[in-house]
DRENDO-1510 file (C-alpha; in Angstrom, 1 decimal, always signed):
<recs>
REC; n; res; u; v; w
REC; 1; MET; +31.4; +92.5; +39.1 .
REC; 2; ASN; +31.3; +89.8; +41.7 .
REC; 3; ARG; +28.1; +87.9; +41.3 .
REC; 4; LYS; +27.8; +84.8; +43.4 .
REC; 5; ILE; +24.7; +82.7; +42.9 .
REC; 6; GLY; +23.6; +80.3; +45.6 .
REC; 7; ILE; +22.1; +76.8; +45.3 .
REC; 8; ASP; +18.6; +78.2; +46.1 .
REC; 9; GLU; +19.0; +80.7; +43.2 .
REC; 10; TYR; +20.1; +77.9; +40.8 .
REC; 11; LYS; +17.0; +76.0; +41.8 .
REC; 12; ALA; +14.9; +79.0; +41.1 .
REC; 13; LEU; +16.5; +79.4; +37.7 .
REC; 14; GLU; +15.7; +75.7; +36.9 .
REC; 15; GLN; +12.1; +76.1; +38.1 .
REC; 16; ILE; +11.7; +79.2; +35.9 .
REC; 17; SER; +13.0; +77.3; +32.9 .
REC; 18; LYS; +10.4; +74.6; +33.4 .
REC; 19; LEU; +7.5; +77.0; +34.4 .
REC; 20; PRO; +4.5; +76.8; +32.1 .
REC; 21; LEU; +3.1; +80.0; +30.7 .
REC; 22; HIS; +0.7; +81.8; +33.2 .
REC; 23; ALA; +1.6; +79.3; +35.9 .
REC; 24; ARG; +2.1; +80.7; +39.4 .
REC; 25; PRO; +5.8; +80.7; +40.5 .
REC; 26; SER; +6.9; +78.7; +43.5 .
REC; 27; ALA; +8.0; +80.3; +46.8 .
REC; 28; CYS; +11.6; +79.6; +45.8 .
REC; 29; VAL; +11.2; +81.6; +42.6 .
REC; 30; ALA; +9.4; +84.4; +44.4 .
REC; 31; ARG; +12.1; +84.5; +47.1 .
REC; 32; ASN; +14.9; +84.8; +44.6 .
REC; 33; SER; +13.4; +86.7; +41.8 .
REC; 34; LYS; +14.5; +90.2; +42.8 .
REC; 35; ARG; +18.2; +89.1; +43.0 .
REC; 36; LEU; +18.0; +87.2; +39.7 .
REC; 37; ILE; +16.4; +90.1; +37.9 .
REC; 38; GLY; +19.1; +92.3; +39.3 .
REC; 39; PHE; +21.7; +90.0; +37.8 .
REC; 40; LYS; +19.8; +90.1; +34.5 .
REC; 41; LEU; +19.3; +86.3; +34.6 .
REC; 42; VAL; +15.5; +86.6; +34.7 .
REC; 43; ALA; +13.1; +89.1; +33.2 .
REC; 44; HIS; +9.5; +90.0; +34.2 .
REC; 45; ARG; +6.9; +89.3; +31.6 .
REC; 46; ARG; +3.9; +91.7; +31.1 .
REC; 47; ASP; +1.6; +89.0; +32.4 .
REC; 48; GLY; +3.5; +89.0; +35.7 .
REC; 49; GLY; +5.4; +85.8; +35.1 .
REC; 50; PHE; +9.1; +85.2; +34.8 .
REC; 51; GLU; +11.3; +84.1; +31.9 .
REC; 52; LEU; +15.0; +83.4; +31.6 .
REC; 53; THR; +17.1; +85.8; +29.7 .
REC; 54; GLU; +19.8; +84.7; +27.3 .
REC; 55; MET; +22.4; +85.1; +30.1 .
REC; 56; GLY; +20.1; +83.1; +32.5 .
REC; 57; ARG; +19.9; +80.2; +30.0 .
REC; 58; GLN; +23.7; +80.3; +29.5 .
REC; 59; THR; +24.3; +80.3; +33.3 .
REC; 60; LEU; +22.0; +77.4; +33.8 .
REC; 61; PHE; +23.6; +75.4; +30.9 .
REC; 62; ILE; +27.1; +76.0; +32.4 .
REC; 63; LYS; +25.9; +74.8; +35.8 .
REC; 64; GLN; +24.4; +71.7; +34.1 .
REC; 65; CYS; +27.7; +71.0; +32.3 .
REC; 66; ILE; +29.7; +71.3; +35.5 .
REC; 67; ASP; +27.2; +69.0; +37.3 .
REC; 68; GLY; +27.4; +66.6; +34.4 .
REC; 69; LEU; +31.2; +66.6; +34.4 .
REC; 70; SER; +31.2; +65.9; +38.1 .
REC; 71; ALA; +28.6; +63.1; +37.7 .
REC; 72; ILE; +30.7; +61.4; +35.0 .
REC; 73; ALA; +33.8; +61.7; +37.1 .
REC; 74; GLU; +32.1; +59.9; +40.0 .
REC; 75; ASP; +30.1; +57.4; +38.0 .
REC; 76; PRO; +30.7; +56.7; +34.2 .
REC; 77; ALA; +27.3; +55.2; +33.9 .
REC; 78; SER; +25.6; +58.5; +34.7 .
REC; 79; ASN; +23.1; +59.8; +32.1 .
REC; 80; LEU; +23.6; +63.2; +30.7 .
REC; 81; SER; +21.2; +65.3; +28.6 .
REC; 82; THR; +22.0; +65.3; +24.9 .
REC; 83; PRO; +23.0; +69.0; +24.7 .
REC; 84; VAL; +25.3; +68.7; +27.8 .
REC; 85; ALA; +26.9; +65.4; +26.5 .
REC; 86; THR; +27.4; +66.9; +23.0 .
REC; 87; PHE; +29.0; +70.1; +24.4 .
REC; 88; LEU; +31.3; +68.2; +26.8 .
REC; 89; GLY; +32.3; +65.8; +24.0 .
REC; 90; LYS; +33.0; +68.6; +21.4 .
REC; 91; LYS; +35.1; +70.4; +24.0 .
REC; 92; GLY; +37.1; +67.3; +24.8 .
REC; 93; TYR; +36.0; +67.0; +28.4 .
REC; 94; ILE; +34.5; +63.5; +28.0 .
REC; 95; ASP; +35.2; +60.6; +25.7 .
REC; 96; VAL; +33.1; +57.5; +24.9 .
REC; 97; ASN; +34.6; +54.2; +25.9 .
REC; 98; THR; +34.4; +52.1; +22.7 .
REC; 99; ASP; +34.2; +48.8; +24.6 .
REC; 100; SER; +31.3; +49.6; +26.9 .
REC; 101; ALA; +29.8; +52.7; +25.3 .
REC; 102; GLU; +30.0; +54.5; +28.6 .
REC; 103; LEU; +31.2; +58.0; +29.0 .
REC; 104; LYS; +34.5; +58.7; +30.7 .
REC; 105; ILE; +36.1; +61.9; +31.7 .
REC; 106; SER; +39.2; +62.9; +29.8 .
REC; 107; ALA; +42.4; +64.2; +31.2 .
REC; 108; ARG; +41.3; +67.7; +30.1 .
REC; 109; GLY; +38.0; +67.2; +31.9 .
REC; 110; LEU; +39.8; +66.1; +35.1 .
REC; 111; GLU; +42.0; +69.1; +34.9 .
REC; 112; CYS; +39.0; +71.4; +34.4 .
REC; 113; LEU; +37.1; +69.8; +37.2 .
REC; 114; ALA; +40.0; +70.1; +39.6 .
REC; 115; ASP; +40.4; +73.8; +38.7 .
REC; 116; ILE; +36.6; +74.4; +39.3 .
REC; 117; ARG; +36.8; +72.7; +42.7 .
REC; 118; ALA; +39.9; +74.6; +43.7 .
REC; 119; ARG; +38.2; +77.9; +42.8 .
REC; 120; SER; +35.0; +77.0; +44.5 .
REC; 121; ASP; +36.9; +76.1; +47.7 .
REC; 122; SER; +38.6; +79.5; +47.7 .
REC; 123; GLY; +35.3; +81.3; +47.0 .
REC; 124; GLN; +36.3; +82.5; +43.5 .
REC; 125; VAL; +33.8; +80.7; +41.4 .
REC; 126; ASN; +30.9; +82.6; +39.9 .
REC; 127; PHE; +29.1; +81.4; +36.9 .
REC; 128; VAL; +27.7; +84.7; +35.7 .
</recs>
């Protein structure tokens, strides 16, 4: 299945992940909810609200890891969330510079990032 998620839909996923219980969803969430429910990234709760499914949480985490990897490639002083930094470190995509304690992207991380960019340019990337 070819499931491409746009930037607006990723924003809706992030907003849903931070949405308090019984809070009214934003226009972005309302606009994208039908498609996200169709992809099984979001579920409707009984109270009318939305919640991320396990697949939705994974998709959002993958996007955060790719964004974090890109940020480290551009600026080693970038701050990453602890789960993202831990994951990228365990997989060998980033290393810690012992002299300055800054994160740096490894050769494996550069290779992965180049592959992701090549696929996104050709329209083949989908994170679902």
